[in-house]
C-alpha positions as CSV (number, residue, x, y, z in Angstrom):
1,M,-22.8,90.3,-27.1
2,D,-21.2,93.7,-27.9
3,V,-23.9,94.7,-30.4
4,N,-27.5,95.6,-29.6
5,E,-30.2,95.9,-32.1
6,S,-30.3,99.6,-32.3
7,R,-26.6,100.3,-32.6
8,A,-26.1,97.6,-35.3
9,G,-28.7,99.1,-37.5
10,L,-27.6,102.7,-37.0
11,A,-24.0,101.8,-37.7
12,F,-25.0,100.1,-40.9
13,R,-27.1,103.1,-41.9
14,Q,-24.2,105.5,-41.3
15,R,-21.7,103.3,-43.2
16,A,-24.0,102.8,-46.2
17,R,-24.2,106.6,-46.7
18,N,-20.5,107.3,-46.1
19,N,-16.9,106.2,-46.8
20,G,-17.5,104.7,-50.3
21,L,-18.8,101.4,-51.5
22,L,-19.5,98.8,-48.8
23,P,-18.7,95.2,-49.9
24,L,-20.6,92.4,-48.1
25,I,-19.2,88.9,-48.4
26,G,-21.7,86.1,-48.7
27,V,-21.1,83.2,-46.2
28,Y,-22.6,79.8,-45.7
29,D,-21.7,79.1,-42.0
30,V,-19.9,80.7,-39.0
31,F,-16.5,79.4,-40.1
32,S,-16.7,81.0,-43.5
33,A,-18.1,84.2,-41.8
34,R,-15.0,84.3,-39.5
35,I,-12.7,84.1,-42.5
36,A,-14.5,86.8,-44.4
37,A,-14.8,89.1,-41.4
38,A,-11.0,89.0,-41.0
39,R,-10.7,90.7,-44.4
40,F,-13.9,92.7,-45.0
41,E,-16.0,94.9,-42.7
42,G,-19.3,93.3,-43.5
43,I,-20.8,89.9,-44.4
44,F,-24.0,88.7,-46.0
45,C,-25.9,85.7,-44.7
46,S,-26.8,84.3,-48.1
47,G,-29.9,82.2,-48.7
48,Y,-28.3,80.6,-51.7
49,S,-25.3,79.6,-49.6
50,L,-27.3,78.4,-46.6
51,A,-29.6,76.2,-48.8
52,A,-26.6,74.6,-50.4
53,S,-24.6,74.1,-47.1
54,A,-27.5,73.1,-44.8
55,Y,-29.5,71.0,-47.2
56,G,-27.5,70.4,-50.3
57,L,-30.4,72.0,-52.3
58,P,-30.7,74.9,-54.8
59,D,-32.0,78.3,-53.7
60,V,-35.7,77.7,-54.7
61,G,-37.5,78.3,-51.4
62,Y,-36.3,75.5,-49.1
63,V,-34.8,77.8,-46.4
64,N,-37.4,79.0,-43.8
65,W,-37.4,81.8,-41.3
66,R,-36.1,79.7,-38.4
67,D,-33.2,78.5,-40.4
68,M,-32.1,82.0,-41.3
69,A,-32.7,83.4,-37.8
70,D,-30.6,80.6,-36.2
71,F,-27.8,81.1,-38.8
72,A,-27.7,84.9,-38.4
73,T,-27.8,84.6,-34.6
74,R,-24.8,82.2,-34.5
75,V,-22.9,84.5,-36.8
76,R,-23.7,87.6,-34.7
77,H,-22.4,85.9,-31.5
78,A,-19.2,84.9,-33.2
79,L,-18.7,88.3,-34.8
80,P,-20.0,91.0,-32.4
81,T,-18.5,93.9,-34.3
82,T,-19.1,93.1,-38.0
83,H,-21.9,94.5,-40.2
84,I,-24.3,91.7,-41.0
85,L,-26.9,91.7,-43.8
86,V,-29.4,88.9,-43.8
87,D,-31.2,87.5,-46.8
88,V,-34.9,87.0,-45.8
89,D,-36.1,86.0,-49.2
90,D,-39.8,87.1,-49.5
91,G,-40.1,87.3,-45.7
92,F,-41.0,83.6,-45.7
93,G,-44.7,84.2,-45.8
94,D,-47.3,87.0,-45.5
95,E,-46.7,90.4,-43.9
96,V,-47.2,89.0,-40.4
97,V,-44.6,86.3,-40.8
98,A,-42.2,88.7,-42.6
99,S,-42.5,91.4,-39.9
100,T,-42.1,88.9,-37.0
101,T,-39.1,87.3,-38.7
102,I,-37.3,90.7,-39.0
103,Q,-38.2,91.7,-35.4
104,R,-36.5,88.5,-34.3
105,L,-33.4,89.3,-36.4
106,E,-33.3,92.8,-35.1
107,S,-33.4,91.6,-31.5
108,S,-30.4,89.4,-32.3
109,G,-28.4,92.4,-33.3
110,V,-28.5,91.9,-37.1
111,S,-27.6,95.1,-39.0
112,A,-29.7,94.8,-42.1
113,V,-32.1,92.6,-44.0
114,M,-33.0,92.2,-47.7
115,L,-36.6,91.6,-48.6
116,E,-37.5,90.7,-52.1
117,D,-40.8,91.1,-54.1
118,Q,-40.9,87.6,-55.6
119,K,-44.0,85.5,-55.8
120,R,-43.9,81.9,-54.6
121,P,-42.5,79.5,-55.7
122,R,-39.5,81.8,-55.4
123,R,-35.9,81.2,-56.6
124,C,-32.4,82.6,-56.7
125,G,-32.5,86.0,-58.3
126,H,-30.1,84.9,-61.1
127,F,-32.3,81.9,-62.1
128,E,-34.8,82.0,-64.9
129,G,-38.5,81.8,-64.3
130,K,-39.0,84.4,-61.6
131,Q,-42.3,86.0,-61.0
132,V,-42.9,89.1,-58.9
133,L,-45.9,90.2,-56.7
134,P,-48.1,93.0,-57.7
135,V,-46.5,96.2,-56.4
136,E,-49.3,97.0,-54.0
137,E,-49.2,93.5,-52.5
138,Y,-45.5,93.8,-51.9
139,L,-45.9,97.2,-50.4
140,V,-48.3,95.8,-47.8
141,K,-45.5,93.4,-46.7
142,L,-42.8,96.1,-46.8
143,S,-44.8,98.6,-44.9
144,A,-45.5,96.0,-42.2
145,V,-41.8,95.2,-41.9
146,L,-40.9,98.9,-41.6
147,R,-43.6,99.6,-39.0
148,G,-42.6,96.6,-36.9
149,S,-38.9,97.3,-36.7
150,S,-37.1,100.1,-35.0
151,S,-33.6,100.6,-36.5
152,I,-32.7,97.6,-38.5
153,F,-31.8,98.7,-42.1
154,V,-34.3,97.3,-44.6
155,I,-33.3,96.9,-48.2
156,A,-36.2,96.4,-50.6
157,R,-35.2,94.2,-53.6
158,T,-37.1,93.8,-56.8
159,D,-36.7,90.8,-59.0
160,A,-38.5,92.4,-62.0
161,T,-36.7,91.1,-65.1
162,D,-37.4,94.3,-67.2
163,P,-34.9,97.0,-66.2
164,M,-37.3,99.9,-66.4
165,E,-39.9,98.0,-64.4
166,G,-37.2,97.3,-61.8
167,I,-36.3,101.0,-61.6
168,D,-40.0,102.0,-61.2
169,R,-40.5,99.4,-58.5
170,A,-37.4,100.4,-56.6
171,V,-38.5,104.1,-56.7
172,R,-41.9,103.1,-55.3
173,Y,-40.2,101.1,-52.5
174,A,-38.0,104.0,-51.6
175,E,-41.0,106.3,-51.5
176,V,-42.7,104.3,-48.9
177,G,-39.7,104.2,-46.6
178,A,-37.3,101.4,-47.6
179,H,-33.8,102.4,-46.3
180,G,-32.1,101.0,-49.4
181,V,-33.1,99.4,-52.7
182,M,-31.8,96.8,-55.1
183,V,-32.8,95.8,-58.7
184,E,-31.6,92.1,-58.9
185,A,-29.6,90.7,-61.8
186,V,-28.9,94.0,-63.5
187,R,-27.0,93.6,-66.7
188,D,-25.9,97.1,-67.4
189,L,-24.4,99.8,-65.1
190,N,-26.8,102.3,-66.8
191,T,-29.6,100.7,-64.8
192,I,-27.9,101.6,-61.6
193,A,-27.1,105.1,-62.8
194,K,-30.7,105.7,-63.8
195,L,-32.0,104.5,-60.5
196,R,-29.5,106.7,-58.7
197,S,-30.9,109.7,-60.5
198,Q,-34.4,109.0,-59.0
199,V,-33.7,107.9,-55.4
200,T,-31.6,109.2,-52.5
201,V,-31.4,106.0,-50.5
202,P,-28.4,103.7,-50.8
203,I,-28.5,101.4,-53.8
204,M,-27.3,97.8,-53.5
205,V,-26.0,95.5,-56.3
206,N,-25.6,91.7,-56.2
207,Q,-22.6,89.9,-57.8
208,L,-22.3,86.2,-58.3
209,F,-19.6,84.5,-60.4
210,G,-21.4,83.1,-63.4
211,G,-24.6,85.0,-62.6
212,Q,-26.6,87.2,-64.9
213,S,-24.8,90.4,-63.9
214,P,-21.3,91.1,-65.3
215,S,-18.4,91.2,-62.8
216,W,-17.8,94.8,-62.1
217,S,-15.0,96.4,-60.1
218,F,-15.6,98.3,-56.9
219,G,-14.8,101.5,-58.7
220,E,-17.2,100.8,-61.5
221,L,-20.0,100.1,-59.1
222,E,-19.3,103.2,-57.0
223,D,-19.1,105.4,-60.1
224,A,-22.5,104.2,-61.3
225,G,-24.0,105.2,-58.0
226,A,-24.0,102.0,-55.9
227,S,-23.5,102.2,-52.2
228,I,-23.5,98.5,-51.2
229,V,-22.5,95.4,-53.1
230,I,-23.2,91.9,-52.0
231,F,-21.1,89.0,-53.2
232,S,-23.5,86.2,-52.5
233,T,-21.5,83.1,-53.0
234,P,-17.7,83.5,-53.1
235,C,-17.1,81.4,-50.0
236,L,-19.4,78.6,-51.1
237,F,-18.0,78.5,-54.6
238,A,-14.4,78.7,-53.4
239,A,-15.1,75.9,-50.9
240,Q,-16.5,73.7,-53.5
241,H,-13.6,74.3,-55.8
242,G,-11.0,73.8,-53.1
243,I,-12.6,70.6,-51.7
244,E,-13.0,69.0,-55.1
245,R,-9.4,69.8,-56.1
246,Y,-8.0,68.6,-52.8
247,L,-9.9,65.4,-52.7
248,D,-9.0,64.6,-56.3
249,S,-5.3,65.1,-55.4
250,M,-5.7,62.8,-52.4
251,L,-7.1,60.1,-54.7
252,E,-4.2,60.6,-57.1
253,L,-1.5,60.6,-54.3
254,G,-3.0,58.0,-52.0
255,R,-2.3,60.3,-49.0
256,L,-3.0,63.8,-47.7
257,P,-1.6,66.4,-50.1
258,S,0.6,69.1,-48.6
259,Q,-0.3,71.7,-51.2
260,N,-3.4,73.9,-51.5
261,T,-4.6,73.4,-48.0
262,A,-4.6,75.1,-44.6
263,S,-2.8,73.3,-41.8
264,M,-3.9,72.4,-38.3
265,A,-1.9,75.3,-37.0
266,D,-3.6,77.7,-39.6
267,C,-7.0,76.6,-38.5
268,A,-6.1,76.8,-34.8
269,R,-4.8,80.4,-35.2
270,L,-8.1,81.4,-36.7
271,L,-10.3,79.8,-34.0
272,E,-8.1,80.6,-31.0
273,G,-7.4,84.1,-32.2
274,H,-11.2,84.7,-32.1
275,I,-11.3,83.5,-28.5
276,N,-8.4,85.8,-27.6
277,R,-10.1,88.8,-29.2
278,Q,-13.2,88.1,-27.1
279,T,-11.2,88.2,-23.8
280,Q,-9.4,91.5,-24.5
281,P,-10.2,94.6,-26.5
282,R,-8.9,94.9,-30.0
283,P,-6.1,97.5,-30.2
284,T,-7.4,98.9,-33.5
285,E,-11.0,98.2,-34.2
286,K,-12.5,99.0,-37.6
287,A,-13.8,102.6,-37.7
288,T,-17.2,101.4,-38.9
289,A,-17.7,98.7,-36.3
290,P,-21.2,98.8,-34.7
291,E,-19.9,99.6,-31.2
292,L,-18.2,102.7,-32.5
293,A,-21.4,104.1,-34.1
294,S,-22.1,106.4,-31.2
295,S,-18.5,107.8,-31.0
């Protein structure tokens, strides 16, 4: 693999603080990750998307640490030069489990992780009924993660439903050393702007189509003070829409439709092109790729 644990984290840190907003595209498997990486410089291993694709279940705590570590490792091997942020939910347990999980991810060359402050039973940040841990209890977990890792970029996420509480929590998390912070399911850009006035670390925002946050443009997010935006489910939702429409057309026509589909040649180009890139250097690599971090 072209990326080691230290260079991936450092490259992400450098990119999050420079060159404008960093969009990360949520993916549900290696194939969707490859498609996204051909268009964007970073991807997000989404817990929502993995729960749906691996188990056909909602994002309410079914994914475990081994699932996510295996998923992220497969993606990293397929995409050695792409920024990869991994959703680790609440760390999948206490501070020991959380710290060990993130150490495993760091050793696999993952760039960054997102650790939330939800109380079990946890759920997608845009679902109703969330509960958060007491701040001090979450800080025990966050501090253990920060002590146990070397350079992986750790984003502390709060699921507090009150915007002011979310800002207060994010500030506390930044004060103890979180490399980035996120208030989940924000409904107003002013929340981001207020948080920006109180922290110096990168701020991340989550966008889901149909979620609780409005759909903001890159420019609006950057102007409000965001440094990173994760789009948690575009690949999953687009795949659902495309598969449903295509199979409905097949039923109507009684044969394979020739519209609204990739061809065998299209798929082969994507897969074989990746193999070719692994056997020879890319002539023009992205300036923010992890292997260029030391240049």
